[in-house]
C-alpha positions in Angstrom: -19.9 -32.8 -30.2 -17.2 -35.9 -30.3 -14.2 -33.5 -30.6 -15.6 -31.4 -27.7 -15.6 -35.1 -25.5 -12.2 -35.7 -26.9 -11.0 -32.3 -25.6 -12.3 -32.6 -22.1 -10.7 -35.8 -21.6 -7.4 -34.2 -22.7 -7.5 -30.7 -20.5 -8.9 -32.9 -17.6 -6.8 -36.3 -17.5 -10.3 -38.3 -17.3 -10.0 -41.8 -18.4 -12.4 -43.6 -20.2 -13.5 -46.9 -20.6 -14.6 -45.9 -24.7 -12.4 -44.1 -26.9 -13.7 -40.8 -28.8 -13.3 -41.2 -32.6 -10.1 -39.3 -33.2 -7.8 -39.9 -36.0 -5.9 -43.4 -35.7 -2.6 -44.4 -36.6 -0.3 -47.6 -35.7 -1.2 -49.9 -33.3 1.8 -51.3 -30.9 2.5 -54.6 -29.4 3.5 -54.1 -25.6 4.6 -57.5 -24.3 6.0 -58.0 -20.5 9.0 -60.0 -21.1 11.7 -62.2 -19.0 13.4 -59.8 -17.2 12.2 -56.2 -15.5 9.7 -53.8 -16.6 12.2 -51.4 -18.4 13.5 -53.7 -20.4 9.8 -54.8 -21.7 9.5 -51.4 -22.9 8.6 -50.0 -25.8 9.2 -46.4 -27.5 8.0 -45.3 -30.7 8.2 -41.5 -32.7 5.3 -40.1 -33.3 4.8 -36.7 -35.7 1.8 -35.4 -35.8 0.5 -33.6 -39.2 -1.8 -30.7 -37.1 -2.0 -28.9 -33.8 -4.2 -31.2 -31.1 -4.2 -34.0 -28.5 -2.4 -37.3 -28.6 -4.6 -40.5 -26.0 -3.3 -43.9 -26.5 -6.0 -46.3 -27.2 -5.1 -49.2 -24.6 -6.5 -53.2 -24.9 -5.1 -54.8 -21.5 -4.8 -58.5 -21.9 -3.6 -59.4 -18.2 -1.2 -56.5 -17.3 -1.2 -54.8 -13.4 -0.2 -51.7 -15.2 1.8 -49.4 -17.5 3.8 -46.3 -17.6 3.0 -43.7 -20.3 5.3 -41.0 -21.5 5.4 -39.2 -23.9 8.4 -36.8 -24.5 9.4 -33.9 -26.9 12.4 -34.9 -29.2 12.1 -32.1 -31.6 15.5 -30.8 -30.3 16.8 -34.0 -29.7 16.8 -33.4 -25.5 13.6 -35.3 -24.2 11.3 -32.8 -23.2 8.4 -34.5 -21.3 5.2 -33.8 -21.6 2.8 -36.4 -20.5 4.0 -38.9 -17.7 1.1 -41.4 -16.2 1.4 -44.5 -14.2 -2.2 -46.8 -14.9 -3.3 -49.6 -12.5 -6.1 -51.6 -14.5 -7.3 -52.6 -11.5 -8.3 -49.1 -10.2 -10.2 -48.9 -13.1 -12.1 -52.3 -13.1 -9.7 -53.5 -16.3 -7.6 -56.4 -14.6 -7.3 -58.8 -15.6 -8.5 -57.8 -19.1 -10.5 -54.4 -20.1 -10.1 -50.9 -22.3 -9.2 -47.4 -21.7 -7.8 -44.6 -22.9 -4.5 -42.5 -21.7 -4.6 -38.8 -20.2 -4.2 -36.9 -23.4 -0.7 -34.9 -24.6 -0.8 -31.8 -26.4 1.3 -31.6 -29.5 1.8 -29.0 -31.8 2.5 -29.9 -36.2 6.0 -29.9 -37.3 7.1 -31.5 -34.2 8.5 -34.8 -33.4 7.8 -36.7 -30.0 8.5 -40.0 -28.3 6.0 -42.0 -26.8 7.5 -44.8 -24.5 4.9 -47.6 -23.3 6.4 -49.1 -20.0 4.4 -52.8 -19.0 4.4 -54.5 -15.6 2.6 -57.8 -15.1 3.3 -61.6 -15.1 5.8 -62.8 -17.9 3.9 -63.1 -21.1 1.0 -60.5 -20.1 0.6 -57.7 -23.1 -2.1 -55.0 -24.0 -2.1 -53.1 -27.2 -1.8 -49.3 -27.6 -3.3 -47.3 -30.5 -2.2 -43.8 -31.5 -5.4 -41.7 -31.1 -4.8 -37.9 -32.3 -7.8 -35.3 -32.4 -6.6 -32.7 -34.0 -7.4 -29.0 -33.0 -6.5 -25.3 -34.4 -4.4 -23.5 -31.7 -5.7 -19.8 -30.8 -4.1 -17.1 -32.2 -2.8 -14.4 -29.9 -2.9 -11.2 -30.8 -1.8 -8.0 -28.5 -1.0 -4.1 -28.4 1.3 -2.2 -26.1 0.9 1.1 -25.1 4.0 2.8 -23.8 3.4 6.2 -21.4 6.9 7.0 -19.9 8.0 4.3 -17.7 4.5 2.4 -17.4 3.4 -0.1 -20.5 -0.6 -0.7 -20.6 -0.8 -4.0 -22.5 -4.3 -5.2 -24.2 -4.5 -9.1 -25.8 -8.6 -8.6 -25.8 -8.3 -9.2 -29.4 -7.1 -12.7 -29.4 -9.1 -15.7 -30.5 -9.5 -19.6 -30.9 -11.7 -20.8 -34.3 -12.5 -23.9 -32.9 -12.9 -22.7 -29.3 -12.4 -20.1 -26.4 -9.3 -18.8 -24.8 -9.1 -20.0 -21.6 -6.2 -17.7 -19.8 -3.9 -15.0 -20.9 -0.4 -14.7 -19.5 1.9 -11.9 -19.8 5.7 -11.6 -19.1 7.1 -8.3 -19.5 11.3 -8.6 -19.9 12.1 -7.7 -16.7 11.1 -10.7 -14.7 7.6 -9.0 -14.0 4.4 -11.5 -14.8 0.7 -10.8 -15.0 -2.5 -12.2 -15.7 -5.7 -11.3 -17.9 -6.7 -10.0 -21.2 -5.1 -6.5 -20.3 -2.8 -5.6 -17.5 -0.7 -2.9 -16.8 3.5 -2.4 -15.8 5.5 0.3 -14.6 9.0 -0.3 -15.5 12.1 0.5 -12.5 14.6 1.1 -15.4 15.1 3.0 -18.5 15.3 0.5 -21.5 14.2 -1.9 -24.1 11.9 -4.9 -23.0 10.4 -7.6 -25.2 7.0 -8.2 -23.5 5.3 -11.6 -24.6 1.7 -12.5 -24.7 0.7 -16.8 -24.5 -3.1 -17.5 -24.7 -4.2 -21.1 -24.0 -7.4 -22.4 -25.3 -10.2 -25.1 -24.0 -7.5 -27.7 -25.6 -4.5 -26.6 -23.8 -3.2 -25.2 -26.5 -1.0 -22.1 -26.9 -0.9 -19.1 -29.0 1.9 -16.1 -28.4 2.6 -12.9 -29.6 5.5 -10.3 -28.9 6.2 -6.9 -28.7 9.3 -4.5 -27.8 9.0 -1.3 -25.9 10.9 1.0 -25.2 10.8 2.3 -21.7 11.8 6.3 -20.9 12.1 8.5 -18.0 9.6 10.8 -18.2 10.9 15.2 -17.8 11.5 16.3 -14.5 8.6 17.9 -13.3 7.7 22.0 -12.9 6.7 23.3 -9.8 4.9 26.9 -9.8 2.2 28.1 -7.3 0.7 31.7 -6.3 0.6 33.0 -3.4 -2.2 35.5 -1.7 -1.8 37.3 1.4 -4.3 38.1 3.5 -3.4 39.6 7.2 -1.3 36.9 8.4 -2.4 34.4 6.5 -1.0 33.2 2.9 -3.1 30.8 0.5 -1.0 29.4 -2.1 -2.1 27.2 -5.1 0.1 25.4 -7.0 -2.4 24.1 -9.8 0.1 25.4 -12.2 2.7 22.8 -11.2 2.8 19.8 -13.4 4.4 16.2 -14.0 4.3 13.9 -16.8 4.7 10.8 -14.6 1.9 12.9 -12.0 2.2 14.6 -9.1 2.7 12.5 -6.0 3.1 15.2 -3.3 3.5 19.4 -2.5 6.1 20.2 0.3 5.7 23.8 2.0 8.2 25.2 3.8 6.9 28.5 5.3 10.2 30.4 5.6 9.4 30.6 9.1 10.0 28.3 12.3 7.1 26.0 11.5 8.0 22.3 10.0 7.8 21.7 6.1 4.4 20.7 5.4 3.6 17.6 2.6 0.4 17.3 1.4 -1.8 15.4 -1.8 -3.5 18.8 -2.5 -2.1 21.8 -4.9 -4.0 23.9 -2.5 -2.7 25.3 1.3 -2.8 27.7 3.8 -0.8 29.1 6.4 -0.9 31.5 9.2 2.2 33.0 10.1 2.6 34.2 14.1 3.5 38.2 14.6 6.9 38.4 16.1 8.6 41.0 18.0 11.3 43.5 16.6 14.2 41.1 17.6 11.9 38.5 15.4 11.2 36.5 18.7 8.1 36.5 21.3 9.0 39.1 24.2 7.6 38.2 27.5 6.7 42.2 29.5 6.3 42.8 32.9 3.9 45.2 34.0 4.4 48.4 33.3 7.0 47.6 30.3 7.0 50.6 27.7 7.9 48.9 23.9 8.3 50.8 21.2 6.2 50.1 17.9 4.8 51.2 14.7 1.8 53.0 13.8 1.1 56.0 11.8 0.0 59.1 13.7 -1.2 61.0 10.2 -3.9 58.7 8.9 -6.2 55.9 10.8 -3.1 52.9 11.2 -4.2 49.5 10.2 -6.2 47.5 13.1 -4.0 47.8 16.3 -5.9 45.1 18.7 -5.1 44.4 22.3 -6.2 41.2 23.1 -5.8 38.4 25.6 -7.6 36.0 28.5 -8.5 36.8 32.4 -8.3 33.9 34.5 -9.1 33.6 38.4 -6.6 32.7 41.0 -7.5 29.1 39.9 -6.5 29.8 36.4 -10.2 29.2 35.5 -11.6 31.7 32.6 -13.9 34.5 34.0 -16.9 36.8 32.0 -15.4 40.2 31.8 -12.6 42.9 32.8 -12.3 45.8 32.1 -10.2 48.0 29.5 -8.6 51.4 30.5 -6.3 53.2 27.6 -4.7 55.9 28.3 -3.2 58.6 26.6 -0.5 59.5 29.3 1.1 62.4 27.4 -2.4 64.2 27.1 -4.3 62.8 29.8 -6.9 61.4 27.6 -8.9 58.2 29.5 -10.4 55.7 27.6 -12.6 52.9 29.3 -14.2 50.0 27.8 -15.7 46.9 29.0 -16.0 44.1 27.3 -18.0 41.2 27.1 -16.1 38.2 26.9 -16.5 34.7 26.0 -15.0 32.2 27.8 -12.9 34.6 29.4 -11.3 36.4 26.4 -11.2 39.6 25.4 -10.1 42.0 22.4 -10.0 45.6 22.0 -9.1 47.5 19.0 -7.1 50.7 20.1 -7.5 52.3 17.0 -11.6 52.9 17.7 -9.4 55.3 20.3 -7.5 56.6 17.3 -10.0 60.1 17.7 -12.0 60.2 20.7 -15.7 62.0 20.2 -14.6 65.4 21.6 -11.6 65.4 18.5 -8.5 64.3 21.1 -6.5 61.6 20.0 -2.8 60.3 19.5 0.0 61.9 18.2 3.5 61.3 17.2 5.7 60.7 20.5 1.9 60.1 23.1 2.2 57.0 25.4 -0.5 55.0 25.5 -1.2 53.4 28.7 -3.5 50.0 28.8 -4.5 48.8 31.6 -6.8 45.4 31.6 -8.3 44.8 35.0 -10.5 41.9 35.9 -13.5 42.8 37.2 -13.7 40.0 40.2 -11.5 40.3 43.3 -8.8 37.7 42.7 -7.2 36.2 39.7 -4.8 37.8 36.7 -4.8 38.9 33.5 -2.9 38.5 30.3 -2.5 40.1 27.2 -0.8 40.8 23.3 -0.6 44.6 22.8 -0.8 45.3 18.6 0.7 42.5 16.0 3.7 42.1 18.1 3.0 38.8 19.7 4.2 40.2 22.9 2.8 38.8 26.0 2.1 40.6 28.9 0.6 41.3 32.5 -2.1 43.4 33.5 -0.2 46.7 32.0 1.3 47.3 28.8 3.1 51.2 28.1 2.8 51.6 24.4 5.2 54.3 22.3 3.5 55.9 19.4 6.3 56.6 17.1 4.9 56.9 13.9 5.7 55.7 10.7 3.6 52.9 9.7 3.9 49.8 9.9 6.8 47.3 9.1 7.1 44.9 5.7 8.3 41.2 7.0 9.5 38.7 4.3 8.8 35.1 4.3 10.0 33.1 1.7 8.0 30.2 0.8 9.6 26.9 -1.2 7.3 24.5 -3.0 8.5 21.0 -3.7 6.9 18.8 -6.2 7.4 15.1 -6.1 6.2 12.9 -8.9 4.9 9.3 -9.2 8.3 8.1 -10.1 10.0 9.9 -7.2 11.5 12.6 -9.4 11.5 16.2 -7.8 11.3 20.0 -8.9 11.2 23.5 -6.4 10.4 27.0 -6.7 10.8 29.5 -4.3 8.8 32.7 -4.1 8.9 35.7 -1.1 5.7 37.0 0.4 5.5 40.5 2.4 3.4 40.7 5.5 2.8 44.1 7.5 2.6 44.6 10.9 
């Protein structure tokens, strides 16, 4: 219990009136002489036999104040570890009294210079007795685990035989520091680094451990994906991609006019716009004839006529008549579609073969009329998968041969946590 009290004094730099009972050494007389305080200073050398805390037990006889300096002089260069000015009146120890200085942590095998500089009337004095409270320094124990450029350190196995560890300080050899029993650090450049752990116990004593680590760049990531085509939509799955440092993002370039898409999930989806024969959306006037590809031998893939109907003010209405006429054979199909907010959709394949057995044939011209049932307004529509805008009417020539293949190159770029990238491209085929 006595030892712990002395340690608390050292750590908190608290002045006390009665000294604890650590080991005492020499006693030194300090007298204020004829000249200034510096000429009256007394210096002596103290070499501790173990680790611990030095304090000076001061008995004052008339001095107003003293200055206490403790310097580490082991290497012949003074390194100050304690500088304290004591005004005795501030502690009710003037003109006479007893108190202890603040503590200075010392290590075994090192040499310390202790200087007391007095101030007061000529002939006033004090005595200073060396007091040393031996303590055991903590033992720093560390482990460092490298994962390419990242080091994970653990100092939780460090211990102190006569107390507790109060703090853990890490330096990673590249200027970075951290605190705590465990820590992580990612190096900016590959190389060898000296990782140092310093632990401080409740006596203020330090323990140190170090370990050399080697940071290496991880391999370049691997980019891979699987595309799945459903109609005009392509779903992509990049879970086969990998990166030792972890994948930060996936960038998809879809091979059409859309901007690249950056996501953090390996799953993505993209719907392509159907385009005209020249690869561009085409505006068609009423009555325009457009050649499209429909297989006349078997029921074709869905071939829709869809669009919207508005009144004169641009407001959506709720139904319209769609008339489909095979002008070659004179066969007419008419439908009235219930619209949803003015939109209509008619599958022309429903009229591939009529109930009477009369259907389309190669070379037939199919006329599509979309007529708004209200008295005013206009209709717009899109025929087939061509993405062509039309007004009121659209004439389609059935030329046979089946749908056309359209290839798109999808490129995936994966970026890992360190900014390294890898790319892969695959071609998908869509039909319309």
